[in-house]
Structures are given as structure tokens and as C-alpha cells.
C-alpha positions as CSV (number, residue, x, y, z in Angstrom):
1,X,47.0,142.7,34.9
2,X,45.9,145.5,37.2
3,X,44.3,144.5,40.5
4,X,44.0,145.3,44.2
5,X,44.5,142.4,46.7
6,X,42.8,139.7,44.5
7,X,44.4,136.3,44.7
8,X,43.9,135.8,41.0
9,X,47.0,138.1,40.6
10,X,49.2,135.3,41.8
11,X,47.7,132.7,39.5
12,X,48.0,135.1,36.6
13,X,51.7,135.7,37.4
14,X,52.5,132.0,37.9
15,X,50.8,130.9,34.7
16,X,51.9,133.7,32.3
17,X,55.1,134.8,34.0
18,X,53.9,138.4,33.4
19,X,54.0,141.1,36.1
20,X,51.0,142.4,38.0
21,X,50.3,146.0,38.8
22,X,48.7,146.3,42.3
23,X,46.7,149.3,43.4
24,X,47.3,149.6,47.1
25,X,43.7,149.8,48.3
26,X,42.9,149.1,52.0
27,X,43.7,145.5,52.8
28,X,40.8,143.2,53.9
29,X,42.2,141.9,57.2
30,X,40.7,138.6,58.4
31,X,42.8,138.5,61.5
32,X,43.3,141.9,63.0
33,X,46.0,140.5,65.3
34,X,48.2,139.1,62.5
35,X,51.1,141.3,63.4
36,X,51.5,139.5,66.7
37,X,52.6,136.4,64.8
38,X,55.7,138.3,63.7
39,X,55.6,137.0,60.1
40,X,54.7,139.3,57.2
41,X,51.8,137.6,55.3
42,X,52.7,136.2,51.9
43,X,50.1,138.3,50.1
44,X,51.8,141.5,51.3
45,X,55.4,141.0,50.5
46,X,54.8,138.8,47.4
47,X,53.2,141.7,45.6
48,X,56.7,143.3,45.3
49,X,58.1,140.0,43.9
50,X,55.7,139.6,41.0
51,X,55.0,143.2,40.1
52,X,54.7,146.8,41.3
53,X,52.4,148.5,43.9
54,X,50.9,151.9,43.3
55,X,49.5,153.9,46.2
56,X,46.0,155.3,45.6
57,X,47.5,158.8,45.2
58,X,49.7,157.5,42.4
59,X,46.8,156.3,40.2
60,X,47.7,158.9,37.6
61,X,51.0,156.9,37.1
62,X,49.2,153.7,36.1
63,X,49.8,153.9,32.3
64,X,53.4,154.9,32.7
65,X,54.1,152.2,35.3
66,X,52.4,149.5,33.2
67,X,54.5,150.5,30.2
68,X,57.7,150.3,32.2
69,X,56.7,146.9,33.6
70,X,56.0,145.6,30.1
71,X,59.4,146.9,28.9
72,X,61.1,145.1,31.8
73,X,59.0,141.9,31.3
74,X,62.1,139.7,31.1
75,X,63.2,140.8,34.6
76,X,59.8,140.1,36.0
77,X,59.7,136.7,34.3
78,X,63.0,135.8,36.0
79,X,61.7,137.0,39.3
80,X,58.4,135.2,39.0
81,X,60.2,132.0,37.9
82,X,62.4,132.1,40.9
83,X,59.4,132.7,43.2
84,X,57.5,129.8,41.7
85,X,60.4,127.4,42.0
86,X,60.9,128.4,45.7
87,X,57.3,128.6,46.9
88,X,55.0,126.7,44.6
89,X,55.2,123.0,45.1
90,X,54.5,120.1,42.7
91,X,53.9,122.5,39.8
92,X,52.3,120.6,37.0
93,X,51.8,117.4,39.1
94,X,49.9,118.5,42.1
95,X,46.8,116.4,41.3
96,X,48.9,113.2,41.2
97,X,50.9,114.1,44.3
98,X,47.7,115.0,46.2
99,X,46.0,111.8,45.1
100,X,48.9,109.7,46.2
101,X,48.9,111.4,49.6
102,X,45.2,110.9,50.1
103,X,45.5,107.2,49.1
104,X,48.4,106.7,51.6
105,X,46.4,108.3,54.4
106,X,43.4,106.1,53.7
107,X,45.6,103.0,53.7
108,X,47.1,104.1,57.0
109,X,43.6,104.6,58.5
110,X,42.4,101.2,57.2
111,X,45.5,99.5,58.7
112,X,44.9,101.2,62.1
113,X,41.3,100.2,62.0
114,X,42.2,96.5,61.3
115,X,44.8,96.6,64.1
116,X,42.2,97.7,66.6
117,X,39.8,94.9,65.7
């Protein structure tokens, strides 16, 4: 996959364990003061974990870079697997986990409501 800052890149990498080639276009910044927080946003540093980043003046290297990435697909697969294990929670069971959480919160709210009566 070749993309810019699209979030679909992460879903693609997680589900296929294949690398993504990012073209480093200007980032759409929703919070211009994000640097004050002191934490590099996930969508910036994660690009280097799941693929390669080409600057706009390196566009002519796209085919060569993509070929090298495909040749090193096992290395990227290992990197993506490690990333998913560390940062993606409840993989394959998120619906069940989410449903249980919602039910527990509803039950707590009902209990609090009854105690107030």
C-alpha cells in the first residue's frame, strides 16, 4: 500500500502484516499546539514501525523502495506483529470485550440509581 497520512494504512498493516509506503505530504494538524504535550503522536512515529517514509522530493524512488520493502516483507511482518501485540488491545475479541464493558457500566448505573431511591 502507498499512502500519505491516511489511517487506513494502519488497518491494512495490522490485517495483512504487510508494510506501507508513506509519502511524506504535509500533515493535517488538528491541534497546532500538540508539541506542547511533549509526546510524539502515534501516527507520526508509527509510520516508521510499519513501513517506510519517502519525502516528496524522493517520489522518483517509489518503485525501488516498494520493491525493497517487498523483498524484506518478513522483517516488516515481524515488526508489525510486535507492534500489534504491544499496542492493539483485544485483537479478535474487541466486540465481546466492549459489550461486556458496556453491560457492566449499565449495571453499575442501575445499581446507583436504585440506591438513590
